[in-house]
VOPAPA-451677 format. One line per 5 residues: number of its first residue (from 1); their letters; for each residue x, y, z of N, C-alpha, C. Coordinates in nm, 2 decimals, decimal comma, m for minus. Example, Ala and Ser with C-alpha at 12.3 -4.5 7.8 and 13.67 -1.06 7.14 Angstrom:
VOPAPA-451677
1) as) 1,32:m0,57:0,78:1,23:m0,45:0,78:1,32:m0,33:0,78; 1,28:m0,22:0,71:1,37:m0,11:0,71:1,29:0,00:0,79
This chain:
VOPAPA-451677
1) meelk) 1,05:1,03:m0,68:0,91:0,98:m0,60:0,83:1,00:m0,71; 0,73:0,89:m0,76:0,64:0,95:m0,88:0,50:1,08:m0,77; 0,46:1,22:m0,85:0,38:1,25:m0,77:0,27:1,16:m0,76; 0,20:1,21:m0,62:0,12:1,17:m0,59:m0,01:1,18:m0,62; m0,03:1,28:m0,71:m0,14:1,36:m0,76:m0,20:1,21:m0,87
6) dfdpk) m0,10:1,15:m0,87:m0,13:1,01:m0,99:m0,20:0,94:m0,95; m0,22:0,89:m0,81:m0,26:0,85:m0,71:m0,42:0,87:m0,65; m0,50:0,82:m0,65:m0,65:0,82:m0,52:m0,57:0,85:m0,34; m0,64:0,97:m0,31:m0,55:0,96:m0,16:m0,65:0,87:m0,13; m0,80:0,78:m0,16:m0,80:0,70:m0,08:m0,77:0,55:m0,14
11) dieen) m0,72:0,59:m0,28:m0,68:0,42:m0,27:m0,59:0,40:m0,21; m0,47:0,52:m0,19:m0,33:0,52:m0,13:m0,39:0,47:0,01; m0,44:0,51:0,06:m0,51:0,50:0,22:m0,53:0,37:0,23; m0,66:0,33:0,15:m0,65:0,16:0,17:m0,59:0,07:0,16; m0,54:0,08:0,05:m0,43:m0,01:m0,01:m0,29:m0,02:0,02
16) kvlas) m0,24:0,06:0,06:m0,07:0,06:0,10:0,01:m0,08:0,19; m0,08:m0,12:0,27:m0,01:m0,23:0,33:m0,06:m0,38:0,20; m0,13:m0,37:0,17:m0,14:m0,45:0,06:m0,01:m0,39:m0,05; m0,03:m0,32:m0,09:0,11:m0,29:m0,22:0,24:m0,32:m0,15; 0,24:m0,34:0,03:0,40:m0,33:0,06:0,44:m0,48:m0,01
21) lsyis) 0,35:m0,55:0,02:0,36:m0,69:m0,04:0,47:m0,70:m0,13; 0,43:m0,63:m0,25:0,51:m0,65:m0,32:0,66:m0,66:m0,38; 0,68:m0,61:m0,23:0,82:m0,60:m0,29:0,91:m0,73:m0,19; 0,84:m0,83:m0,15:0,89:m0,96:m0,05:0,85:m1,05:m0,17; 0,97:m1,07:m0,25:0,98:m1,21:m0,35:0,86:m1,21:m0,41
26) ilfii) 0,76:m1,31:m0,42:0,67:m1,35:m0,46:0,54:m1,29:m0,44; 0,54:m1,28:m0,33:0,43:m1,18:m0,27:0,35:m1,06:m0,40; 0,43:m1,03:m0,46:0,41:m0,97:m0,54:0,26:m0,99:m0,63; 0,24:m1,11:m0,66:0,12:m1,16:m0,71:0,03:m1,12:m0,63; 0,01:m1,19:m0,50:m0,13:m1,10:m0,38:m0,20:m0,96:m0,44
31) pllvk) m0,13:m0,87:m0,45:m0,20:m0,73:m0,49:m0,27:m0,78:m0,65; m0,15:m0,80:m0,73:m0,23:m0,79:m0,81:m0,36:m0,91:m0,89; m0,35:m1,04:m0,75:m0,49:m1,05:m0,75:m0,57:m1,05:m0,69; m0,54:m0,98:m0,60:m0,70:m0,90:m0,48:m0,68:m0,74:m0,52; m0,65:m0,68:m0,57:m0,69:m0,51:m0,59:m0,60:m0,50:m0,72
36) rdskf) m0,71:m0,60:m0,82:m0,64:m0,54:m0,97:m0,69:m0,41:m0,98; m0,82:m0,36:m0,95:m0,85:m0,27:m0,95:m0,75:m0,12:m0,88; m0,71:m0,15:m0,80:m0,64:m0,03:m0,77:m0,48:m0,02:m0,86; m0,47:0,17:m0,90:m0,38:0,19:m0,94:m0,24:0,20:m0,86; m0,27:0,22:m0,73:m0,16:0,23:m0,67:m0,08:0,09:m0,62
41) cveha) m0,19:m0,03:m0,54:m0,10:m0,20:m0,59:m0,08:m0,25:m0,70; m0,14:m0,21:m0,81:m0,05:m0,24:m0,96:0,03:m0,18:m1,01; 0,10:m0,06:m0,94:0,21:0,03:m1,04:0,31:m0,01:m0,92; 0,29:m0,10:m0,76:0,38:m0,15:m0,67:0,38:m0,29:m0,72; 0,30:m0,37:m0,76:0,32:m0,50:m0,81:0,37:m0,51:m0,97
46) kqglv) 0,41:m0,46:m1,05:0,43:m0,43:m1,18:0,59:m0,46:m1,12; 0,66:m0,35:m1,03:0,79:m0,33:m0,99:0,81:m0,43:m0,90; 0,74:m0,49:m0,82:0,75:m0,63:m0,72:0,79:m0,75:m0,83; 0,72:m0,75:m0,96:0,72:m0,85:m1,06:0,83:m0,84:m1,14; 0,89:m0,71:m1,16:1,05:m0,72:m1,22:1,17:m0,73:m1,12
51) lflie) 1,12:m0,71:m1,01:1,24:m0,74:m0,88:1,24:m0,90:m0,85; 1,07:m0,90:m0,91:1,09:m1,08:m0,88:1,19:m1,21:m0,98; 1,15:m1,11:m1,13:1,24:m1,20:m1,22:1,42:m1,18:m1,21; 1,46:m1,06:m1,13:1,58:m1,01:m1,11:1,57:m1,12:m0,99; 1,58:m1,16:m0,91:1,56:m1,20:m0,79:1,60:m1,36:m0,86
56) valgi) 1,53:m1,40:m0,95:1,56:m1,53:m1,03:1,65:m1,56:m1,09; 1,68:m1,47:m1,20:1,79:m1,43:m1,29:1,90:m1,47:m1,17; 1,88:m1,38:m1,05:2,03:m1,39:m0,98:2,06:m1,53:m0,93; 1,94:m1,61:m0,89:1,96:m1,73:m0,84:2,05:m1,85:m0,94; 1,99:m1,78:m1,05:2,07:m1,87:m1,20:2,20:m1,86:m1,22
61) inwip) 2,22:m1,70:m1,22:2,35:m1,65:m1,25:2,42:m1,70:m1,08; 2,38:m1,73:m0,98:2,47:m1,82:m0,85:2,51:m1,94:m0,84; 2,48:m2,03:m0,96:2,51:m2,12:m1,02:2,64:m2,15:m1,09; 2,71:m2,06:m1,13:2,85:m1,99:m1,19:2,92:m2,03:m1,08; 3,06:m2,05:m1,10:3,10:m2,08:m1,01:3,18:m1,99:m1,05
66) iigwi) 3,21:m1,95:m0,89:3,32:m1,77:m0,86:3,26:m1,68:m0,86; 3,23:m1,67:m1,02:3,23:m1,54:m1,05:3,05:m1,49:m1,05; 2,99:m1,58:m1,10:2,83:m1,60:m1,05:2,84:m1,57:m0,89; 2,92:m1,61:m0,84:2,94:m1,66:m0,66:2,89:m1,48:m0,63; 3,00:m1,43:m0,71:3,05:m1,29:m0,68:2,93:m1,22:m0,72
71) igslg) 2,87:m1,23:m0,88:2,76:m1,14:m0,89:2,62:m1,16:m0,87; 2,62:m1,28:m0,83:2,49:m1,31:m0,68:2,43:m1,27:m0,60; 2,60:m1,28:m0,53:2,59:m1,23:m0,36:2,57:m1,04:m0,42; 2,68:m0,99:m0,46:2,60:m0,85:m0,50:2,50:m0,80:m0,54; 2,49:m0,86:m0,63:2,31:m0,82:m0,62:2,21:m0,89:m0,56
76) givlf) 2,22:m0,92:m0,50:2,13:m1,01:m0,38:2,14:m0,91:m0,31; 2,25:m0,84:m0,28:2,26:m0,71:m0,18:2,16:m0,64:m0,21; 2,22:m0,53:m0,32:2,14:m0,43:m0,42:2,00:m0,45:m0,43; 1,96:m0,57:m0,43:1,80:m0,66:m0,43:1,73:m0,61:m0,38; 1,83:m0,64:m0,21:1,75:m0,63:m0,06:1,77:m0,54:m0,04
81) vvsll) 1,81:m0,38:m0,08:1,85:m0,32:m0,03:1,73:m0,22:m0,10; 1,72:m0,20:m0,24:1,59:m0,14:m0,39:1,46:m0,21:m0,30; 1,43:m0,34:m0,28:1,31:m0,41:m0,21:1,27:m0,37:m0,09; 1,36:m0,34:0,01:1,34:m0,28:0,11:1,29:m0,12:0,12; 1,38:m0,01:0,04:1,33:0,08:m0,01:1,17:0,08:m0,08
86) gfiya) 1,14:m0,02:m0,18:1,05:0,01:m0,20:0,90:m0,06:m0,10; 0,93:m0,16:m0,05:0,88:m0,14:0,07:0,82:m0,05:0,19; 0,88:0,01:0,22:0,92:0,13:0,31:0,83:0,25:0,20; 0,85:0,23:0,09:0,82:0,39:0,08:0,66:0,35:0,04; 0,58:0,17:m0,01:0,47:0,16:0,00:0,38:0,15:0,11
91) iqgkf) 0,46:0,09:0,23:0,37:0,13:0,31:0,35:0,27:0,41; 0,40:0,33:0,35:0,41:0,47:0,34:0,36:0,59:0,28; 0,27:0,47:0,17:0,16:0,55:0,12:0,23:0,61:0,01; 0,37:0,60:m0,04:0,45:0,67:m0,18:0,45:0,58:m0,31; 0,51:0,63:m0,32:0,56:0,57:m0,52:0,69:0,59:m0,54
96) wkipg) 0,73:0,51:m0,57:0,90:0,54:m0,62:0,95:0,50:m0,72; 0,98:0,55:m0,82:1,02:0,49:m0,98:1,11:0,44:m0,93; 1,17:0,32:m0,93:1,30:0,23:m0,92:1,35:0,27:m1,01; 1,45:0,32:m1,07:1,55:0,34:m1,22:1,57:0,19:m1,21; 1,56:0,20:m1,38:1,56:0,13:m1,47:1,43:m0,02:m1,43
101) vydla) 1,43:m0,05:m1,30:1,31:m0,12:m1,25:1,16:m0,11:m1,32; 1,14:0,06:m1,26:0,99:0,13:m1,34:1,00:0,14:m1,53; 1,06:0,11:m1,56:1,08:0,13:m1,73:1,03:0,02:m1,78; 1,11:m0,11:m1,70:1,07:m0,24:m1,74:0,93:m0,28:m1,69; 0,88:m0,22:m1,60:0,74:m0,26:m1,57:0,65:m0,20:m1,63
106) qnfkf) 0,64:m0,10:m1,67:0,58:m0,06:m1,78:0,54:m0,17:m1,84; 0,68:m0,23:m1,93:0,61:m0,32:m2,00:0,48:m0,44:m2,01; 0,44:m0,45:m1,86:0,36:m0,51:m1,84:0,23:m0,44:m1,80; 0,13:m0,51:m1,85:0,01:m0,43:m1,87:m0,12:m0,51:m1,82; m0,16:m0,49:m1,69:m0,25:m0,55:m1,66:m0,37:m0,49:m1,58
């Protein structure tokens, strides 16, 4: 979990509900459009974007018979758990650097 000192406490308190939307599929776009000036929202939204891209990739993989179904199903379960944890952390006003996802998210500049 990233140190909260990197985020303004007022920013966290005002935007934690909006930041939590980042982990519900395509809804990551809402914090990016509404609160681009909020570092807390943007960091959560960038991770939400990466998770959404993984969701799309799993949907495509799921079209492959048998092996795709297995990978898609297992990946979907992992994605659901990670998204749920991200949502919970955001609603609590915390930030979790999701392993792998956080590093990819840093490539996006908003």
